[in-house]
C-alpha positions in Angstrom: -25.0 -24.7 0.6 -21.4 -23.7 -0.9 -22.8 -19.8 -0.5 -23.3 -20.4 3.2 -19.8 -22.2 3.8 -18.1 -19.6 1.1 -20.2 -16.8 3.2 -19.1 -17.8 6.6 -15.5 -18.2 5.8 -15.2 -14.1 4.6 -17.1 -13.4 7.9 -14.1 -15.6 10.1 -11.8 -14.0 7.6 -13.0 -10.3 8.2 -11.9 -10.9 12.4 -8.6 -11.1 11.4 -8.7 -8.6 8.3 -6.2 -6.2 10.0 -3.8 -9.3 10.2 -3.7 -10.8 7.5 -3.4 -7.0 5.9 -0.7 -6.6 7.9 1.5 -9.6 7.0 0.7 -9.1 3.0 2.2 -5.7 3.8 5.3 -7.1 5.4 5.4 -9.3 2.9 5.4 -6.9 0.1 8.2 -4.8 2.2 10.8 -7.4 3.2 10.1 -10.3 0.3 13.2 -9.0 -1.4 15.6 -9.8 1.1 15.0 -13.7 0.4 15.0 -14.0 -3.0 17.0 -12.5 -6.5 16.1 -8.7 -7.4 15.0 -9.4 -11.0 13.0 -12.0 -9.6 11.4 -10.5 -7.0 10.6 -7.9 -8.7 9.2 -9.2 -11.7 7.4 -12.1 -10.4 7.0 -11.9 -6.6 5.9 -8.7 -5.6 3.3 -8.8 -8.2 1.9 -11.9 -6.7 2.3 -10.2 -3.3 0.3 -7.1 -4.6 -2.9 -9.2 -5.8 -2.5 -11.2 -2.7 -3.0 -7.7 -0.5 -5.3 -6.9 -2.6 -7.7 -9.5 -2.0 -6.5 -9.2 1.5 -7.7 -5.3 1.6 -11.3 -7.0 0.3 -12.2 -8.0 4.1 -12.2 -4.5 5.0 -15.3 -3.3 2.6 -17.1 -6.4 2.7 -20.3 -4.5 4.8 -20.1 -2.0 1.9 -21.3 -3.2 -1.7 -20.1 -0.6 -3.3 -16.4 -0.7 -2.5 -16.5 -3.9 -2.9 -17.2 -3.7 -5.7 -14.7 -0.7 -6.4 -11.7 -3.2 -5.2 -12.9 -6.0 -6.9 -12.4 -4.1 -10.4 -9.0 -2.8 -9.0 -8.2 -6.1 -8.6 -9.3 -7.5 -12.1 -7.8 -4.7 -13.8 -4.7 -5.4 -12.2 -4.8 -9.1 -12.6 -5.3 -8.8 -16.3 -2.5 -6.0 -16.9 -0.1 -8.6 -15.5 -1.6 -11.4 -17.3 -0.9 -9.7 -20.6 2.8 -8.9 -19.6 3.2 -12.4 -18.5 1.5 -13.7 -21.5 3.2 -10.8 -24.2 6.9 -10.5 -22.3 6.8 -7.2 -23.1 6.7 -4.0 -20.8 4.3 -1.7 -21.9 4.3 2.0 -21.2 0.4 2.8 -21.2 -0.9 -0.3 -19.0 2.0 0.3 -16.7 0.4 3.6 -16.0 -3.0 1.8 -15.9 -1.4 -0.3 -13.2 0.1 1.8 -10.8 -3.6 4.2 -10.5 -5.0 0.9 -10.0 -2.4 0.7 -7.4 -2.8 4.2 -6.6 -6.7 4.0 -6.4 -6.3 1.0 -4.1 -4.6 2.3 -1.5 -6.3 5.6 -1.3 -9.4 3.9 -0.7 -7.8 0.8 1.8 -6.3 3.5 3.8 -8.9 5.7 4.4 -11.4 3.0 5.3 -8.4 1.4 7.8 -8.0 4.7 9.0 -11.9 5.0 9.4 -12.2 1.5 11.4 -8.9 2.1 13.8 -10.8 5.4 14.7 -14.1 4.0 15.6 -13.1 0.7 17.0 -14.5 0.6 20.3 -11.8 -0.9 21.9 -8.1 -1.1 21.8 -6.7 -4.9 20.9 -4.4 -6.6 19.1 -6.4 -6.1 16.1 -6.7 -2.4 16.2 -2.9 -2.1 16.7 -2.3 -4.5 13.7 -4.3 -2.1 12.3 -2.2 0.9 13.1 0.6 -0.2 11.4 -0.9 -1.4 8.6 -2.4 2.0 8.2 0.9 3.4 8.4 2.5 1.3 6.1 0.1 1.4 3.1 0.5 5.3 3.4 4.1 4.4 2.6 2.5 2.1 -0.4 0.4 5.2 -1.6 3.4 7.7 -1.1 5.5 5.2 -3.2 2.9 4.6 -6.2 2.4 8.8 -6.2 6.5 8.9 -6.6 6.5 6.1 -9.2 3.9 7.9 -11.6 5.7 11.6 -11.0 9.4 9.3 -12.3 6.9 7.3 -15.0 5.4 10.7 -16.7 8.7 12.8 -16.1 11.7 10.5 -16.3 14.3 12.4 -13.1 12.3 13.8 -10.9 14.3 12.4 -8.1 18.0 12.5 -8.1 19.9 9.4 -6.6 18.1 7.1 -8.3 19.2 5.0 -11.6 17.8 6.2 -15.3 18.8 3.5 -17.1 15.6 2.1 -17.6 15.9 -0.4 -15.3 12.2 -0.6 -13.8 13.4 -3.0 -11.1 15.9 -0.3 -9.6 13.8 2.3 -9.6 11.3 0.6 -7.8 13.0 -0.2 -5.2 14.8 3.3 -4.7 11.5 4.7 -4.4 10.0 2.0 -2.5 13.0 3.1 0.3 12.4 7.0 -0.7 8.7 6.6 0.3 9.6 5.6 3.6 12.3 7.5 4.5 10.6 10.6 3.8 7.1 9.6 5.7 9.5 8.6 8.6 11.1 12.5 7.7 14.3 10.7 8.2 16.0 12.3 4.8 19.3 10.8 4.3 19.6 13.0 1.1 20.7 10.2 -0.9 17.8 10.4 -2.7 16.4 13.9 -3.7 13.0 15.2 -5.4 14.5 17.9 -8.6 11.5 18.9 -10.0 8.7 20.6 -8.7 5.8 17.9 -8.5 8.2 15.4 -6.8 9.3 18.6 -4.0 5.5 18.7 -3.3 4.3 15.4 -3.4 7.5 15.0 -1.0 6.4 17.4 1.3 2.5 16.4 1.3 3.2 12.9 2.1 6.3 13.7 5.1 3.2 16.4 6.5 0.7 13.6 6.4 3.0 10.8 7.8 3.6 13.4 10.8 -0.5 13.7 11.2 -1.0 10.1 11.1 1.5 9.8 14.1 0.5 12.6 15.8 -3.3 12.2 15.8 -4.6 8.8 15.1 -1.6 7.3 17.1 -3.2 9.6 20.1 -6.5 8.9 19.6 -5.7 4.9 20.3 -3.5 5.2 22.6 -6.7 7.6 24.4 -9.4 4.8 24.0 -6.6 2.2 25.0 -5.9 4.3 28.4 -9.5 5.3 28.9 -10.8 1.7 29.1 -7.7 0.4 30.8 -8.7 2.8 33.8 -12.2 1.4 33.6 
């Protein structure tokens, strides 16, 4: 009886998967406006990422393999954050593991969102949320790439603090990831080594491909169905 209730609840949540994922992403991006930087980055942001992974699981409920992979990534992040909370220390190796798990999650999720939006028969409100979610998830994917580059080669980006405070690097690189994805380029943060530069070029190109191709497909479907 309990199994059927849980299964029924998951199926209902699956209908709103794009909306739930979108609003959890928005919380990650703009939650710092309502809390102090230190508290948000150290406590609230990790919790929001866990919620975002849980929301991402809804994309894979019909795919057993991807569901288990995503759940495994959730467990990795959960236990790493739990260790950090108990030990109250930053462990570089565990940070590598955590950010690698985040990276893998957003690769899987972004691809699945694009696939579901691409294959949608009709363009409705949910698909629009999916379209926006895919773009925001792409920005987070670029953020974790830049952050890993900075962790491995400190000083890969000029214009960000190199005093060792992770909170400041998180804010700066999260900002840079979306500025470069949208090809705005204010010039206040710039990549200074070949790895950072190539990553920036790659995600700027992917961002433009997304806007040109995926958005165009959604608009074409909307116009076609509206005409019918």
